[in-house]
N, C-alpha and C positions, 0 to 999 in steps of 0.2 A: 815500590816505585824507585827507591834508592837502595844502593848496596849497603851491607852491614857496616863496612868500614868507611862510609862517606863522611867527609869532614866539612860539612856545611857550616858557615858562619853567618849569623843573622845580619852582621854589619857589612858584609861584602855583597856587591851586586851579583846577580846570577849571570852566568855567561850563556851564550847561544848553545854551546856544546852541552853544558849541564842541563839546560832546559830541554834540549832535544833528547837527551838521555832519559830524563824523567817522563816526558810525553811518550817516547818510544816504548818504555816499559809499561806505562799506564794503559796504552792502547793495545798492548800485547802484539806489537808488530813483529813480523818475521822479515829480517833483513837479508842482506847479501851474504856471500860466502864468509867474509871476515867476521861479521856479527854472529854467524851461526857456529863457526869453528872456535873463535877466540872469546866469544861472549861480547855483549854490547860494550862499546866505549863511546865517550863523548864525541870524538871525531867521526866515527862511522855511523853513529846514530844521527848526527847532523846531516851527513851525506845522504842517508836514507830519507830523512825528512825533506830535504831539498828535492830529491828525486821524486818523491810523492807529491810535491807541490805544497806541502804544509808550511814550509819555511822558505824565505828567500835565501839565495846564496850569500855567504859571508864567512868571516873567520870564526872558528869555534871559540876562540878566546874573547871575542867581541861581547860587549855588554848588550843586554836586551832592553829595548825601550818598552814603556808601558803599552803603547799601541801594538807593538810586535807581539807582546805576550798575550794580549786580549785576542788578537787575530789568530794566534796559534791555538789557544785554548778553545776558541770557537770552532776552528777546523777539527781539532781533536774530538770535540764533543760530537760533531756531525759524523766523523769517522767511526767513533765507538757505537753510535746509534744505528748507522746505516751499513757499516762494514766496508765502506769505500768513500772516497771524496768526490763529490760532483765536479764536473769539468769547470764550472764557473768559479768554484772555490780553489781548485788546484791551479788554475791559470793565474789567479790573484796572488798565490804564494810564489810564483815564479817571476813576478815582475819586480 
């Protein structure tokens, strides 16, 4: 889920971009041209997650609230089991 050179610190809050990167890799998503050519990055993984309706729009450097993390993990779980996100869940992510 994380790259070999990732420098996670347990005392720092997770950012929206880092969380998007982890979920993007865990769900084995196929992104847009940039993600395919250059490899996944926090910024473009977040953009893909917003496009899919799994996360609401916002800055990649923003902190993730507990509610936002639970909602994203729930959506990711549904996506992994079913291979797509139902409309009612993707609409909720775009609000």
